[in-house]
N, C-alpha and C positions, 0 to 999 in steps of 0.2 A: 504493500500500500504506500503510495507516494504522497507526500504533502503537496507536491506541485500540481496535483489534479485540480485544485481549486485555488482561487486567489488567497493569499495569506490573510488578508483582512477577514475573509469569510470563515477561514479555519479558526481564527482567533475568536470570532463571534460564537461559533459552535462550541468550541472548547470552554468558553466562559461559563457554560452551564454544568460542567462536570464537577463532581466532588473530589476531595483529596485522593481517595484510593484510585479512582478512575484516572486522574491526572498522572499518578505514579505509574499505572499500567501503560498509559499512552507513551510516556517518556521512554519506555523500554522497547518500543517497536523498532525504531531505527534512529540513526543520528539526525536525520532531518526532523523527525518528530520530536526528538529530545530538544533540539534547538528551538522548535516551535513552542514547546511547553515553556522553555525558559523565557521566550519573548513575551509571555503573558504577565511579566513582572508588574507592570503598572495597571493591570486590569484584574484578572482573576486572583492572582496572588495577593494583591492589595485588598481585594474584597474578602478573601479568606482570613487574612491577618486581622483586619478591623472587625470582622464578624465573630472572632473568637471571644467568648465571654470570659476567658481566663486571663486575658491580657488587654493592654491598652495600646495607644499609638506608640511605636518604638521609641520616639524621642520625647515622650511624656515624662515628667511634667515641665521640663525646662524649655523645650523647643517643639511643641506639638504641631506647629505649622511648617516644620522643616521635614521634607521627605527623606526617608532613609536611603542609603545607597542601593539597597535591594530589598523589596518587600518580600520576595521569596526567602531570602536569607533570614530576615527578621522573623517570618512565620516559622521557619525551620527551628530557630533558636527557642521560640516560645513552645513549640511542640515537643522538642527534646527535653526542655526544662520540666515539662509536666510529667515526664517519665523518670527523671533522674532520682527522685526520692525512693524508688524501688530498686536501686542498684545493689542493695544489700539483701536481696531476696534469699532466704535460707531454704535449702532443700529439706523437705520434711523427713525424708528417709536418711538414716545415718549409716546404713549398712552398705559397704562397697559392693556386695554381691548383687544388689538390685540396681546398680547404676545404669545398666543398659536398658532397664525396663521401666524405670520410674518416669512419671509425667508430672509436670507442674500443675498444681490445682488451679482451676479456673477461679478468677476473682468473682465474688458475689457483690451485687448491688443491693443495698438496704435503703428503703425509702422511709422518710420521716415526714409526717405532716398529717393534716386532717384528711381522712379518707384513705390513708396508707397504712402499711403494716405496723409502723411504730409511731407513737405520738410524742416521743421525746428523744433527744440525743442519747441520754444515759441508757434508755431501754434498748436502743439499737446497738450501742457499744457492748452491752451485756451479751448480745448474740453474735457479735462480729468475730470473724476469724482473721488470720494474717492477711494483710494487704487488701482487705475488702474496701468497697467504696460505699460511703454513706452519703446519700443525697437528701438535703433538707429542702423541702418545697416552700414556696412563699409563705411567710408568716413570722411571728415573733416567738422565740423559744427561750424561756427562762428556766434555768436549772437551779434548784433550791439547795444543792450541796455541791461540794467540790467533785469534779470529774477527774478520775485517774485513768490515763491511757496506759494499758498494759500490753496491748498488741498493736502493731503497725497498722494504721488505717488512713484512708483518704476521706476528708470531710469537705463536701462540695455543696454550695448553694445553687439552687436551680433558678433559672431565669436571669433577669438583669440584676446588676449590683444594686443593692438597696432594697430588694424585695424580701431578703432573708436576714433577720436580725437574731443574733445569739447572745443572750446574757448568761455568761458562764465563767467559772474559774477552773481552768484545765491544768492539770499537772501531768506532764508527759514522763512516763517511766519505761518507755519502749525505745527501740533503736531508731525508728524513723516515723514521721507523720507528715501528711500534706494537708493544708487548709486552703480552700480556694473559694472566692466569690461570696464572702460573708461580711456582714457588719458585726463587729465585736463590741460589746459593752460590758462593763463590770457588773457583778451581782451586788446585792445589798450587803453581803457579809465580807467582801474582800475586793480591794482595788486591783488585784492581780488577775488579769484575763488569761494569761498563758505563761507557763513556766516549764523549763526542762533543765535537768542537771547533768544528763549524759548523752542523750540522743540527738538526732538531727531533725529539725523541723523546717518545713518549706511553706512560706506564705505567698500566695499568688492572688493579686487583684482583690485585696480585702481592705476594709475600713476599720480602724481601731479608734475608739472614742473614750476619752476620760478615764484611762486606766494605765496599767503597767504591763510590760512584757519582760520577762526575766529569762536569761540564758546563762547557765553556769558551765564552765569547762569541766570535763572535756566535751560538753555539748556544743553543737554548731547550729547555725541557721542560715537560710537563704531567703531573702525577702525581696519580692519584685512587684512593682506596680501597685503599691499599697498607699493608703492615706492614713496618717496618724494625726488625729485631732486631740490636742491636749493630752497626748499619750507619751509616756516615758519608756524608752527601750533601754534596759539595763543589761550590759554584757560583762560578766565577771570571769576573768581568767580564761576567756574563750581562745582556743588555739587559732580559729579562723571562722569568720562570719562574713557574709556578703549582703549588703543592703544596696539595691540599685533601682533606679527609676521610681523612687518613692517621694512622697510629699509629707513634710512635717509642718504643721500649722498650729498656731495658738497655744504653744506650750507654756505652762505656768512655771516650769523649772527648766531643766535641760531636756532636749528632745532625745539625745542619745548619750549614755554614759558608758565609757569603756574603762574598766577598772581591773587592775592587777596584771601581772606578767602573764603572757599566754601560757597555758598549761602544757607541760611536756607530755602528758597523757592525751592521746588523740584518738577520736573515734573513727569509724569506718568512712565517714564523709569527708574527712580532712583532705585525703589525697584527691578525691574527686573535685572538691572546690578549688584546690590549688591548680589542678589541670585546667579547670574552667577559666580561672583568672588569667593564667599564662596564655591561653589560646585567644583571649579577647584582644582587640586592637588597642594600642596605647593612645594616650591622649596628649602626646607631646605637641606643643604649639608649633606653628609654621614659622618660617623665617620672619624676624622682625623687620619691618620697613624702617629705614633711617628717618627719624623725625627731626634731625638737625639739619640746618642748612650747611652746605659744604663750607669748609674752612680752609683758608690758605695760610699756612704757617711759614711761608717764605720769609726769611729774616731780611730786614733792611736796616737792622741796628748795627752800628759800627762803633759802639762804645768800647768794644773789647779788643783793641788793637794791640798786637805785640809790637813794641817799639824799641829801638836801640837809641843810644844817646851820645851825641857829641855836638859841640857848638863851634862853628868855624866862621871866621870873618874874613872875607876875601874881596878884592876889588872886582873880580868877575866870578861868574858862576862856576862852581866846582864841577869837575867831570862826573862826579857821582850824583849830583843833584838833578832833579827833574827839570826839563825845559819849561820856561815860563815866558809869557809875553810881558812887555813893559807897559804898565798902565800909564795913561796920559797925565801930565802934571796939572795941578790946579793951584791957583794962588791962594784959594781959601782952604788952607790946609786944616782938615779935621773939623771944619765948621758943621758938616752934615753927618759926621761919623758918630758922635756921642754927645749926650747932654748929661748934666749933673742932676741926679735925682735927690731925694730926701736924704739927709745926713751925708751929703757929699757923694752918694753912690752913683756910679756912672752907669747909664742905661744906653746901650747902643741902639741905633735906629737901622742898622744894616739888616736887610732881609735875610731869612734863613737860607742856607745853601741847600742844594738839591738832595743831599744825603741826610738831611736832618741835623747836621752839625751847625754850629754857630760860629762863623768865621769873621774876624775883623778885617778881612780883605776889602779894599776899596778900589775905586777907579781914579784916584787922584795922586798916584805915586809918581815919583821921578823916574826918568828913563834909566838912569844908572842906578843899579841896586847892589847893595851888599846882601849877603846871604847868611842868615842864621839857619843852620840845619840842626833841628832839635829832634832826635829820635829817642824815645824813652819807652821802656817796657812796662806794660800793665798786665797784670794777671787777674783773672776773675774767677767766678764760681764755676762749679762743674756744670755740665750740660743739663738742661731741663728739656723735657719733651723731645728726647732723642736728638738734641743738638739744634733743633729748629727754633727760631725766635719769631715772634709775631711782629709784623710790620704795622704801619699806622692803620687804624680802623677806618674803613671806607663805608659810608652808608649804602646799604643794599648790595654790597659786594658779596660774592659767594665765598664761603669759608669751608675748608675741608680739614677735618680732624686727622691727626696722624693715626696710623693703624693701631698704636698702643692704646688709644682712647676711644675707639669705635666699639659699640656694644656688640657682643656676640649673641646669637640665638641660643635658646635653651639647649637645643641639641648639640651645638658646638661646645657649650660649657660642660655638658655632661660627658662628652667625648674626651675633653681635656682632664676632667676631674673624675677619676675612677671611683673614688669614695662616694661622690655625689651620684654617680651612675648606679652604684650598688644600692644606695638608699632609694633611688627612684624605682628600682626594679624589685625591691624587697616587699614582701607581704606578710604581715603578722598581725594577729589580733582581729581587727575588723577592717574590712574594705567597704567604703561608702562612696558610691559613684553615681553621677547623673541624677542626684536627688535635689529637691528644693526644700529649703528651710526658710520659713517666713512667718512674720507677724507673731512672734512669741518672745519669751524671755531669753532663752539660750539655745544655741545650736548643738554643739558636740563638746563634751568634756572628757578628757583623757587623763587619768590620774593613777597614782600608786603603781608605777612601772607598767602602765598600760601601753598598748601599741595600736595605732590606727593609721589607715591610709585613706585619703580623700581625693577623688579625681572628678573633675568636671561638674562640681556641684554649684548651686546658687544659694547664697545666704543673704537674706535681705530683711530689713525691718525687724531686727532682733536687738536685744540688749547687747549681746556679743555673739560672734559666730563660733569660734573655737577657743577652748581653754585647754592648755597642756601643762600639767603640774606634777610635782612629786616624782621626779626621775622618769617621766613618761617620754615617749617618742612619737612624733607624728610625721607623716609624709603628705604634703598638700601639693597637688599638681593641677594647674589650670582651673581653679575655682574662681567664681565671682563673689565678692564680699562687699556689700554696700548698704548704706543707710542703717548702720548699727548705732545704737544709742550710747555705746561705750566703745572700747577698742574692738577692732575686727578680730585679730588673733592675739591671744594673751598667753605668754609662757612665763612660768615662775617655778621656783624650787627645783632647779636643775632639769627643767624640761628641755627638749631638743628635737632634732630631726631636720627634715628638708622642707622648705617652703619655696616653691619654684613655679614660675609661669602663671601666677595668679593675678587677677585684676581686682585691686582693693581700693575703693573710692567712696567718697561722700559719707565717711564715718564721723561720729561726733567726737570721738577721742582718737588716739593713735591708730593708724592702720595695723601696725604690729607693735606689741608691747612686750618687752623682754626684761625680766627681773630675776633677782636672787639666783645667780649662778646658772641661769638657763643659757644654753649654748647652741642655737639653731644655725643652719645654713640657709640664708635668705638669698635666692638666686633668680634673676631674670623676671622679676615681678614688675607690674605697673602699680604704683601706689600714689594716688593723686586726689586732689580736690577734697582732702580731709578738712574738717572744721577745726582741727588742731594740727598736730605734727604727723608726718608720714610714718616714721619709726622712732620709738623711744626706747632707750636702753638705760636702766638704772638699777640700783641696789645690787651691785656686783654682777649684773648681767653681762653676758659676753655675746658671742655670735660672730658669724662671718656674713657680712652684707655685701654682696658682689653683683655687679652687672645689672642693676635695677634702674628703672626709670621712676624717679620720684619728683613729682612736679605739682604745681598749683595748689599746695597745701597752705592753710591759713597761718600755721606756725612753722617752725623749722622743719625742713625736709627730714633730717635726722637729728634727734635730741638725745644727748648723752649726759647723764647727771648721776649723782650719788654713787660714785665709784663704778659706774658702767664702763666696760672696757671691751668694745667690739673691734673687729677688723673691718674697715669700710674701704672697699677698693673697687675701682672700675665702674662706678655708678654715674649716671647723669642726673643731676639734681638741679632743677631749673624752674623758673617762673613762680617761685614761692612768694607768699605775701609777707614773709619774715626772712630769717636767715636761711641759707642753704643747709649748713650744719651748725648746731649750737652745742657747745661743750660747757657744762655748768656744774656748780655744786660738787667739785672734786671729781668730775668725770674724767675719763682717760680715753684711750683708743688709739689705734693706728689707722690713719686716714690717708690713703695713697691712691694716686692715679685716677682721681675722679674729675669729671667735668662739672663745675659748679657755676652756673651762668644765669643771668637775668633775674636774680632774686631781689626783692624790695629792700631788705636789710643787708647786713654784711654777708658775703659769701660764706665765711666761717666766723663764728662768734664765740670767743673763749672768755669765760668770766668765772668769778667766785671759786677760784682754786682749780679750775679745769686745767688738765695737764696732758693734752694729746700730743701725738706725733703727727704732724701735718706735712706730708712729703709727696712731691712730684704731682701736684694737682694743677689743673687749669681752672683758674678762678677769674671769670671775665664777665663783662657786660652787665654788671650789677648796677642797680639804681642807687646804691649807697657805696660803702667801702668794701674792698676786697676781703681783708681779714681784720677783725676787731679783737683786740686783746685788752680786757679791762677788768676792773674789780678783782684784783689779785689773780688774774689769769697767768698761766705759765705754759710750758710745753716747748716742743721743738718744731719750728716752722722752717722747713728745709726743701730746697729744690723745686719750689712752686713757680708757676708762671701766673702772675697777677696782672691782669691786662684789661684796659679799657673800661674800668668801673667809673661811675660818675662821681663817686667820692674819692677818698684816699685809697692808695694801694694797701697800706697797712696802717691801722689806727691803734695806738697803745695808750692805755690810761690807767689810773687808779691803782697804783702799787703793783703793777703787773711785772712779771719777771720772765718773759719769754726768751728763747734762744732763736733768733731769726738769722738763718744762714743760707747762702747759696740760692737765693731767689732771684727771679727775673721780674722786675716790677716796672711796667712801662705803660705810657699812654693813658694813665688815669686822670680823671677830671681835676682833682685837687692835688694834695701833696703825694709824692711817692710813698713816704712814710711820715707819720705824724705821731709825736710822743707828747701826750698831755697827762702826765702822771703826777699826782699830788698825794703826799703821805697824809693819812688820816690817823692821828694818834689814838682815837677812840676805837679803831679797828672795826668801824661800822661802815656799811655801804651807804651810798647816797640815799637820803631820805630817812636814815636812822634804822633801817631794817633790811634784811635780805629779801630779795624777790622770791616768793614761794610759789610753787606750782601745785597742781592737783596730783602730784605724784608722791606725796609724803608717806604713803603706806609703807614704803621700804626705807624710810629715813632712820634706820637703826645706826648705832655707833659701830659700824663694821669697819675693821681696820683695812687699810689699803694693802692688798696682796699683789705684789709686783708681778706683772705678767710679761714685761719686756726684759728678758734675762740675757739679752745679747751682751757679751762682754764689750765694754767700751762705749756703750750707748751714751750719748751726750746727756741724757736725763739723769744718769747715775753720778755724774760729777756735780759737786755742789755749785749752784749758780746763785750768787748773792746780788747780782745786778742784771738789769736787762741788757741783752747782747744783740747787736746787729752786725753781722759779718758776712763778707764774701758774697754780697748781693749786688745786683745792678738796679739802680734807681734812675730811670731815664725818661725824658720827654713827657713831663707831666704838666698839662694845662698851663695856667699862669701862676703856678705856685712852686715852692721849693721842692727839691728832691727829698730832703729830710728837714722836718720842722720839729724843734724840741722846745717844749714848755713844761719843765719838770722840776719837782722838788726832790727827786731821787737820782741816784747815780745811773749813768748810761755809758756803755762802751760801743763805739762805732768803729769797726775794724775791717780793713781790706775790702772795702766796697768800691764799686764804680758808680759815680754820681755824675750823670752826663746829660747835657742838652735839655735841661729843664726850663720851663717858661719863666721862672723867677730865679732865685739863688740856688746854689747847690745845697748848702746847709745853712739853716737859720736856727740859732740858739736864742730864743726869746726869754727863757727863764731857766736857770740852772743853779739852785742853791747848793746841791751836791755836785762834785766834779763830773763833767761830761768829757769822756776821753775819746778823741777822734784821732785814730792812728792808721797809717798805711793805706789811706784811701786815694783813689784817683778821682779828682773833682775837676771836670773839664767842660768847656763849651756851653756853660749855662748862660741864660739871657742877662742876668745881673751878676752880682758878686759870687765868687766861689764859696766863701764862708762869711757869715755875718754873726757877730756876737753882741747881744744887747747888754744894757747896763745890769750890774749886780749879778752877772753870770760867772760861773767858775768853769772854765773850759781848758783842756789840754789838747793842743794840736801837735802831733808828732809823726814824722815820717810820711807826710802826705805829699802827693803830687798835685798841685793846683795850677791847671793849665788852661789858657785860651778862653777864659771867661770874659764876657763883654763888659762887666763892671770891674770892681777891684778884685784882687786875689783874695785878701782877707780884710774885713772891716771889723773893728772891735771897740766897744765901749765897756767891756766887762771889767769887773773889779779884781779878778784874779785869773787872768788869761796867760797861759804858757804856750809859746809857739816855738817848737824845737825841731830842728833837723827836717824842715820841709823844703820842697822845691816849688817856688811860686814864680811861674814863668809864663810870659806871653799874654798877660791879661790886659784888657783895654784900659782899665783904670790903673790906679796905683797898685803895686804888688801888695803892699801892706799899708793900711790906713788906720791910724790910732786916733780915735775920736775923743772929745773932751771927757774928762773924769774917768778915763780908762786907766787900768793898772795892768801892765803887760810886761812879760819877759819874752824877748825875741833873741833866740840863741841858736847859732850854728845853722842858719837857713841860707838857701841860695835864692835870691830874689831878683826879678827882672820884670819890667813893664815896657810895652811898646811906646806909648805916647805920654805916659805920666811918670810919676816918681817911683823909685823902688820902694822907699818908705816915706810916708807922709804923716806928719804929726799935726793934728788940728787942735788948737786950744790948749788948755791946761791938762795934759795927760802925763801920767806917771809911767815910765818905761825904762827897762834895762835892755839895751840893744848891744849884743855882745857876740863877737866871733862869727859874724855873718859875712857872706860874699854877696855883694850887691852889684849887679851888672847895670851898665848905663843903658837907658832907653833913648828918648829923643834928646836932641841938643837943647840945652838950657832947662831941660826937665830931666835931670840926669839920674841921680841916685837917692838923694835924701832931701826932704823938705820939712822944715820946722817953722810953722807959721809964727809962733811967738817965741820969745826968749824964755824957754821953759827949762828951769834948772832941775826939774824932776825927771827929765829925760837924760839918761846916762848912756853915752856911747863909748864902747870899749872894744878895742882889738878887732874892728871890722875891716874888711877888705873891699875897696871900691875899685871896680874895673871899668875904665872909661876908654873911649876910642882915642888912639894916638896915631896909629898908622894902619895902612891897609893889610899889612902882614900879620897883625895881631890875631892870635888863635885862642879861643876859649873852649874848654872841654869839660863836660860833667863826667868825670871819670873816677873821682875818688871822694865819695862813693859814686857809682853810676846813678842815673836819674831815678828818683823815687816815684812810686812806692816800692819798697823792698819787702818781699813776702817770704823769702825762704827761711828767715829766722823768727817769723812772727806767728806761724801756725802751730799752735800747741793744742793738745787734747784730741778727742776722737773725731771732731769735725775736720781736722787737718787733711784727712784722706780725701775729702771731697773738694778741697781747694787747690789752688795753684795750677789750675788748668789754663794753658795759654789760649788766647782767643784770636780770631781772624783779623786780618790787617785792614787798615784804613789809611787814607791820605787826606789831610786837611791843609789847605794853603792859607797862610796868613800873611798879609802885607801891611806895612806901616811906613808912614812918611817921617823923614828926619828933618827937623826944623833947624836950619842954620848950624853954627857952631863948628863942632869937630868935623862933620861931614856934610857940608852945605851941598845942596843940589843932589843929594844922594838919599836913598831909602834903604830900609832894612827888609829883606824878604825871608820869611821863615817858613820852612816846609817841615811838617811833623809827619814822620813816616811810622 
């Protein structure tokens, strides 16, 4: 018989009238008929599946409007599941001799209901044999005593769901039972509707209302397509149970409780359930689409040039100097080059050069030029973001993240992390998948060494979704958790496991709450639009938080406090309405390789004794500051790129003691780094009290147990002052690279402070010594360093080059300037303002157009053993406006032009800063990295005197 005898459409119409046995027989005729039967998937197979009273839509209750991939396969799974409870059918005969002749006894069907042979379930059970089928016809059946099941039976309601209601308390004491198509309610004497302590029970297409279901290990259960209304499912020490395609609604307590470690004693159904789970398709998410705009990390920064140093004066250009064109002379020398700002500070009007450097080069130079060739070596911090630096931010420009900062899909992360893969594939205790939990108090609680796995569920409108406590473990894959009135997922008392690929949003408290030594792996989730923070870690909570998207939360994306100590790596934290990451109240943590962008408050906010390690993060495009350290904040801030934030790059205040090292801070709207630190003798926070959150449940006096045990970690050496070292602070708005207004000590060591819109360093207040040592301070729009009145500052070993204003301006009361190179600045090399008290010892000082040292008004100074190079004619080396007897000059060396053959070299010592002897402690391994080369051309006119009609041309290589 050929299928081709009639059109396929007509065959399909005919075969649509066949029942299941007939379809099976037709599929065995030939291959053409087999394929024809398979082609009925959307017609007859769909009709058979939806017409089965023992099951519902395959994607119920979460996606009942979504078609399954195959209706035939869905119907097959339903049909086979209805038979699986009998897998343990025992042979009645025990003798081997009759094995060839014995036959399996036919199952009997017992009818219960008005007009049938039995009027109650208990009377039918009294007459039932092994694996008999008991059919309850429409009606309400109330049992007045507890029913004890001693033999395996199948209890089925006849007709549509809702037509048969059973009020009973059933205690199963047999190996297996199946219950189908019933509405269960508790009796007047017990809230327990069903209980089993050793056997296997299977519930299909039932409703349970206002009662309890209890399963004790080694008992097992399989529950499919059931509705639980205000019903509690209690699973104690179960080795394995499966709840799938169920709806839990209106619970007054927890919907499901998983308690106790899975029993080592397993019944016959364990192996069958395990095979069923492993044969099911996984719910791993698909590849994540990249939600970020592309980022270009091509560096245009040239602040990190390796330079060599010598000074050569010649009548003609040196063979080794680069070629240059001769600028045209102008009789109005310097009239348009610079103007004197407030306090005598010189502010150049020359536009920026194309590479972002600020050059004093002009177009009014003489044709004949002398050449200063000043090459000096500058060493900077170690590479951040794989050696790529960010150029100037361009509105609307495409930006591409480096590969180390692009999010992986869940599948990629699991392939890299074998431990996470093992967790994702593990099944112990209870498997809950494709279920809906809604409109109740609690979803699932796992406690007392319990084990549970949740896949593809929806939790909505609950007080909380999942609680994992008391050494329990959970695995959560691709669940939706939203509109919870408290935290979505709550772990405490050493809870742990894997939380991966979930969508957690619109919750009233934290999306994930980790407390008291809990240690989960939180991987590849989307946690967003929370009414508070995305993830909170407190009370000695730990955890690994990796590769998540955390965005648009009302409070911090990740909040670490009360000795919380997680590892936070590779996350994208963005568009938050507060800080990206907040570390507060003695919180800790390792925060590395995250992208923290576009948050309303600081990218990272460290306060109240927080002491994190913040390493190799990209913190950018924030609406406030990049990193805020305040209210006794501490920690290590190392190797981060802090870029294009509208506030400061780093803001430090209120008795904070951070270690800021090897960061690249650029293109921020205000200061590169601002220190506003004021000692409070009462040891209280602003407002007289600490800011308290609603996380005080875990605010015990738990001692800090150190988790970062790496030998030589910078946090292990005592830090008694705030430390800023080996960082780049460049190109910041119209503000200083570093601004200090502090009543506490500060060390600023081995930094590159370059091309900022105002001064390089401004010290506005410093009642305790501020130590500025071995820094390169260059090409800033105004002075290199300015020290205000009553400040105590030590400047030692710095290279202060090519700034448009003065090299150093000071009116401080106790300023020490020792062994610096102050070269090529447009204003004076060093300007001492009235009422300043300064020691100037062993420096090398030069200015193009102004004085090497200028003393204005009544200033107290000791100027000793300096080398001062001549700049312009008649503005040579030293200017003292008044006859100031408080200014003592001793043993200084003044070098002025005498003849063309004069040669000056910075060779003993070579040009500063010198870094090789200054790097001590654990952070030294990260410093001393040489940086790429740059060339800046600086020209200056000589006014009459020693070299009339000539100019000085200075090339810095």
